[in-house]
N, C-alpha and C positions, 0 to 999 in steps of 0.2 A: 152496338152493331145493328145495321142493314138487316131488314128482313131477306133480301137478295143478295150473299154473299158471294157468288157468284162473278155480281157486274163486276165491271173492271175498264181501263180504258180505253175499250173498243168497242162497248156499249152502247148503243143508239138511245137517241131521247126517244124513239120510234116505239122500241123496245120497251123501254121503262112506261110508256104511254098507256102500253097493252097491258102490261103485268097489272098494272093501278088501274085499270077503265075505271071499275066501280068507284075511284076517287077523283073522278072529270065528271063520267056523264053528270049532265047537269047544274054544274057547279059554273058559278062566276068568278072566273080569272080576268086578272090585269097584270100586264108587260109591258115595262117600259124600253126603252132603247131599240124599238124596231127598225130593221133595215133590210133589203133582201141578201145585203152579203154577209149578214153578220148570225149572230146563235140568237138573238132576240125570233130573229126569222126563224130558225129552227124551232125554239120555244112553242112558238103559235103555231106552227105546223103540229107539232108531236101532242100540244094538246089538242087542236082541231080534230086528230086524227081518231078523236074518241068520244064527242058530242058533247063538248061542254054548250051548257044553256048560254051563255052571257060572256065573248070573246071581247076583252077592251085591249086595244093596241094603242100606245102613247109613245109619241117621239117630234122629234123637232120638225121633219120636213117631211110634209103632205105628203108629197111624191111618192117617197120611200114606204111611208105609210099604206098608200092604195096597190103600189106595188106588191106589197105582203100580203094584203087583203085578196088582192086579183091571184096570188098565187094559191091562199087557203081555199078559195072559191071554185079555181078551177084544179084543185087537187081532190077536194073534198064535194061536189057540185051538191050533192044528195045532203050531204048532214048540214051544211051552210044554208038552203034549202028551205029544209022541215025541222034540225031540232038547232044549230047555234047562232045566236045573232053574234055577229062581227061588228063593232064601234070601233070608231077611229077618233082619238084626244091629241091635239097640240098640247104638247110639251118640253120645253128649253130649261132644264133642269139647271142652266148658270142663272135662270133671271126668277127672282120670289113673285114678280110678277104672272108671270106665266104661269109658275107652279099653282099657286091660287087661283087663276083661272080655270086650270087644268082640274082642279079638285071641284069646283063651282060646276062643270060640268060632266066630272064622272060621278057628280050629286044627281044630277037631272036622268044623266042614263041609267040608273039604279033605279030612280022612280022612288029614292027613301023606302025600299020595301025589299031590295033584291039585294044583299050585301054582299062583298067580296068577300069568297071564300079563300082566294089566293092572292098575292101580290107578289110578284116576282120586278126587286129592282134591278135590273138587267143594265140599264142605261151608263154609261161610262166613255169619257176621252182621255187620250195620252196627248199632250202639244208637245212640240219641240223648242218651241220659243215663249219667251213670257208674255202670259195675255192675263187681264182680268177682266170678272164679271160684271156684265152692264149696269147692273143695279147698285152692286156693291161693294165694287174694286178690291172685291178678294182673286188670289193666284187661282186661275180659273180651273184647272184640273180640279184642285180640294172644293171650291165653291160647288163645283158640278159632283163630280163624284160623292161629295161626301155632305156639303150642307143642302143640295137639292135633295138627295136623298130621304135628309134627316127632315125636311121641312114638308117633303110630300108626304113621305110618309105618318106623320104625327099630323098631319091635316087629316089625315084620312082616318087617325084613330078618334080622332077629338070631333069628328063629324059620323064617327059611329056608324062608319063604311065597313068596316072587318065583322065578320060572322062568327062570334065563337060560338059552340068548337065547333070545329075544328081548324080552324083560321090557320092558315100561317104566312110569314113572312119571311121569303127570301130574298138576298141582297147578296149579288154576284161579286167576291171580290177575287184576288187573284196571290197565286204563289209570288208576284211581287210586292207584295204586301213586308214579305221578308228584306229587300232593299232596305228601308227606311222607319223607323220607331213613327210616331209623332213628336214634331216639334214644337211643343206647344208656345215656345220662347219664341219662335220666328215661322208660324206654319204658312206665313204669305212666303217664305223665300225670298225676303224681302232688304237681308244683311249682307252684301257681295262677299262680306268680309265672313261670314258664319263658321266657318271650318277652324278659324285659329281662336274662337269664342266658344265654342260650344258646349252648350253644359251635360255635364253625363247624364248617359244614356240617351241624348237625343242625336247622337252622329249616325250618318248612314252608315251600311253595310260597314263589315271591316272581317277580315284584309278588305283592300283596296275592290272598289267593284271593279271589274273584269272587261277589260280595252276597252270598246266603245259607250260600254254605259257609264264611262265615270266621265265623257264628254259632254263640256258645260259651253253654252253660249258665250260674247265676249261681257254680258254683263252677269257673270256668274251664274246661269239659270242652268238646270240640269233636271229635263224632261221625266228622266227614267226614276230621280229620286221623289220627284212632287209625285209622282202617280203611286210609287210604292206607297209613301204617305198617305194617300187618299184610300188606296187600298187596306190598310192598317186600322186607317179608318169607320172603312165600313165592316171588319171585322170587332172592333171597340164597339160601334153602335151595334150590333148584334149582342155581345153581349150582356150590353146593359138592357135588352128587348128582352129576351131570354129571364132577366133576373126578374124584371118590373112586370113583364105579363105571363109568369108560369100560373098566377091563381086566374088568369083571364080565358083559359081554352083556349089562348093564341100560342102557337108555338115558332119560334124565329133561329133562322140556320142560316149559313152565309159558307162558301163554298170556292173551290180553284177549279174552273170549265177546262181548264187542259191547255195545251198551246194549240192556238188555231189559227190559219189566217184569214184574219177578215178585216175591216174596215177601219179597226180601233189602230193599226199600225199603218194607216195608208200615208203618213208623215213623215213618216221613222226612218231616219238618216239609214242609208245601203250598209255601212257598216256596222249597225245596232241588230239590224235585220240577220246580218251574217254570225254576229256572235248570238244569235237566238239560235241560229240551227248548229252552230258550233255547241252548244250545250243543250239543246233538247234532239232524244233521240226520237222521237213517236210524235208527228203533228196531225190533229183530231183533221176529222172531218168536222162539219158544221152539226152536223145531227148527231155524232159522237158529242163533239160540244155542248152538246144542250144535256146529256144525259144527267150529268150530276144536279144541274139544277131541278131538273125531273123529280129523283130520288128525292131531295131537299125538300121537295114541296108534293110530293105523294104520299111519301112512304111511311105507313102508319107507325110503324115500327121506332121511329125516330122518335116519339113522344111517350118512349119508355126510358130514354138513355136523358144521358149528361152532357152529348155529344154538342158542338158548336160548328165546326168547320170538317168539310167533305177535299176529297181527292179522287176522283176516276170512281167515283159512284159508294165510297167508303167511308167511316170516319177516318181525320187523321189530326195532328195537331198541329196550330197553328206557331210561328215562332213565342219566344215568351212575350216578347216587346207588344203583342194582338191577342194577350190574353190577360191582363193584367186590368184587376178588376178597378185597382185605383185611375188607372189610366181611363177605362171607360166611362169613369164617374165623371172624371175629370174635363172630357170633351163632350159630354151629354152637355155640363154648363156651359161650355166655350159656344157652343152649338147655338145654346138659347140666346146668349148674348150675343152673338153676329145675327141671328136673326129677328131679334127682339120680342122675342117673345119663351115666356114659360112654358114646356107642357111635362104635366105630373102626370104617367100613366094611369097611376093609380084612381086617378079621378074620369077618367073619361068613361 
């Protein structure tokens, strides 16, 4: 159980930050996926409200990073001139080269003596057409949302940049993980006849996907299903981290932030957006949308639980296919093969 059972879907990230102000002041926090119209920005603003020592914002687009940094400086001018240092890092999670450059820059910014207390893996994409990563030829959504996050997190751990205890690794997933398990036999969704030969346990949501969610492009690509697989991967990744970092004083949690109007859905088919409005009764504000992330990152009570996945600021159960420890081990090994490196957490 969390320490604030009264927190719910309408709780804001700002409220959570105020409740756990002592967990923020003087800390070093890194957030990925920063844009002025997303929950990365609202997460950064919520943390900035309580004077962390160093706030590192990482994203692909420099102009978006600068816009959010300006928001922070405008809203909290005293904090950011006297207490909080804000640093910006270029990070494209679809590119292993960019990830490695970003880790080098983060190492420089922390000066090797100020380690990260909190890592928020917030960045994600949701494509509507088949695309591939620039340097690995992976299906772009899986390659960015999981493989990029996997490599980035492990390089930070390898470089000893997380500070136990009570460091936390928070990876933002989604209720969309229910749309698809990990397709180990075709994680790139490259076989257009996949539904005819799908192995047991790897097919996407049944009964059939609702309405527009089932729409595919001419080459058989379904962006909702590929997104679902990547979000399942986020949860399995966190499950593996929990099991293997438990003795290191580093906590790991994942979450569904809620349904929020952000740039993540900017390319979605209008029919898909309409379908979301049919099935979601309450749409959160950006500040409400970061609240569950803040609880996962800050609540000390979580260290005394066996919880994994939070929804509306409280623990919930993900779909069974996302809490399968065998699948988590299998995904870790697959991810190592894809990035061409082995990461043994106990050795870091």
